[in-house]
C-alpha positions, 0 to 999 in steps of 0.5 A: 513527532517526526512523521513517521509511520511506525514500521512504515512511510514518512506522512510528515509535509501530509494534511492528514485532515485532508488525505486517505493514505494506503501504505505499506510494504511488500517482502518475501521471506522476510525481504523487501521486495522492489520492483512489483506492483501494487494495484489498486482496485475499487469495491467492484474490483476495477483497475483504479491505480497502480505503482512499482514498489520501492527498492525497500519494499514500499508503496502508497496510494492516496484513495477515496474512503471506502473498501480497496483491495491491493493485489500485489504482482510480483515474479512468481505470485499474485497476492491481494489484501481488501483494505478499508480506507478512512479519511485522515488516516493511514492504511499500513498494510503489511504484503508478505509473498511466498516464491 
């Protein structure tokens, strides 16, 4: 087992018994979007964290278990996705933005 998540970032080296991971990729027209920003909002809509996407459009958060909103901001687009994170699991989220 290589520790990779199908289509996503590797979890090799992470102690998944202690982690709650939300990760994914942002794309536009099937192409990765680097330099977009993904915000993590809690169940009340409060800002918790923000990360830029990598050159391959990937992002990752370490979060508490529960319901979250991912708000993706890219030039000309804002997309919200709901996600439920569970301890010991990777919540994999694909975000497709349109022009």
